[in-house]
C-alpha positions in Angstrom: -15.1 0.8 -8.0 -14.7 -1.4 -5.1 -13.7 -4.8 -6.9 -10.8 -3.2 -8.2 -9.5 -2.3 -4.6 -10.2 -5.5 -2.5 -10.2 -9.0 -3.1 -13.7 -9.4 -1.7 -12.9 -13.0 -0.6 -10.1 -11.7 1.8 -12.2 -8.8 3.7 -14.5 -9.1 6.1 -17.9 -8.3 4.9 -18.2 -5.6 8.2 -15.2 -3.7 6.5 -16.5 -4.0 3.2 -19.3 -2.2 3.9 -17.6 0.1 5.9 -14.9 0.8 3.0 -18.2 1.0 0.6 -19.8 3.7 2.9 -16.8 5.7 3.1 -16.0 5.6 -0.5 -19.6 7.0 -0.9 -19.3 9.7 1.3 -16.5 11.4 -0.4 -18.2 13.8 -2.4 -17.1 13.3 -6.6 -15.6 16.8 -6.9 -13.5 16.1 -3.4 -12.5 12.5 -5.7 -11.7 14.3 -8.8 -9.8 16.5 -7.0 -7.7 13.9 -5.6 -7.3 12.1 -8.8 -5.8 15.5 -9.7 -3.0 15.6 -7.7 -1.4 12.4 -8.5 -1.4 14.0 -12.1 0.6 16.9 -10.5 3.2 14.6 -8.1 6.5 14.8 -9.6 9.5 13.5 -7.6 12.6 13.1 -9.9 15.0 9.7 -9.9 17.8 11.6 -8.5 15.7 12.8 -5.5 14.7 9.3 -4.7 17.7 8.0 -4.8 19.0 10.8 -2.3 16.5 9.2 0.2 18.7 7.5 3.2 15.9 6.9 5.4 14.2 2.9 5.0 11.8 2.1 2.8 9.3 -0.9 3.2 7.7 -0.7 -0.3 4.5 -3.4 -0.2 3.1 -4.8 -3.1 -0.2 -7.0 -3.8 0.4 -9.3 -6.2 -3.5 -9.5 -7.3 -3.9 -5.6 -7.3 -6.5 -4.5 -10.1 -6.3 -1.3 -9.6 -2.2 -0.6 -10.3 0.3 -2.3 -11.6 1.8 -2.8 -8.0 4.5 -5.3 -8.4 5.9 -3.3 -11.2 5.9 0.0 -9.3 7.5 -1.4 -6.3 10.3 -3.0 -8.1 10.6 0.7 -9.8 10.5 2.0 -6.4 13.3 -0.5 -5.3 15.5 0.0 -8.0 15.8 4.1 -7.0 15.3 4.0 -3.4 18.7 2.9 -2.4 17.8 1.5 1.4 14.3 0.0 0.7 13.1 -3.5 0.9 10.1 -5.1 -0.7 7.3 -7.3 0.6 5.3 -8.9 -2.1 1.9 -9.7 -0.7 0.5 -13.0 -2.5 -3.5 -12.9 -3.7 -3.6 -9.5 -2.1 -5.5 -6.7 -3.9 -5.0 -2.8 -3.9 -6.3 -2.6 -0.4 -4.7 -4.7 1.4 -4.5 -3.5 4.5 -7.9 -4.3 5.0 -7.5 -8.2 4.1 -7.9 -10.3 7.3 -4.4 -12.3 6.6 -2.7 -8.9 6.2 -1.0 -8.0 9.6 1.0 -4.8 9.2 2.6 -5.2 12.4 3.7 -8.7 11.6 4.6 -7.4 8.4 6.7 -4.9 9.8 8.0 -6.9 12.6 9.7 -9.5 10.6 11.2 -7.0 7.8 12.7 -5.6 10.7 11.2 -2.1 10.8 9.9 -1.7 14.1 11.5 0.2 16.6 14.2 -2.2 19.2 11.8 -1.7 22.0 8.5 -3.3 19.8 10.8 -5.7 17.9 11.6 -7.2 21.3 8.0 -7.5 22.6 7.1 -10.1 19.7 
């Protein structure tokens, strides 16, 4: 499963080990339950279109677990106040990658509170 979550060469060795240990620590019954929740989640397009808060949609272009770029496009077409950031060569767990800095992404996209925007 790990090769589907991350791009090996972009995640530090210790972070890979930590992720693997964390994944192994979750009992199979819990994994099954959490996956079943995905199937139960249902939100209508009308509900998505009614959301007014800004949304930043991140998608890794090398995601091997889910079609993240297509899912991001689907969300963008339904969320009225959404913006997208595509992360080239990033996998599903892109926030573990050394080159991905969520703070910097949010700063560049204008998704930080004004007091934090001024600090950078």
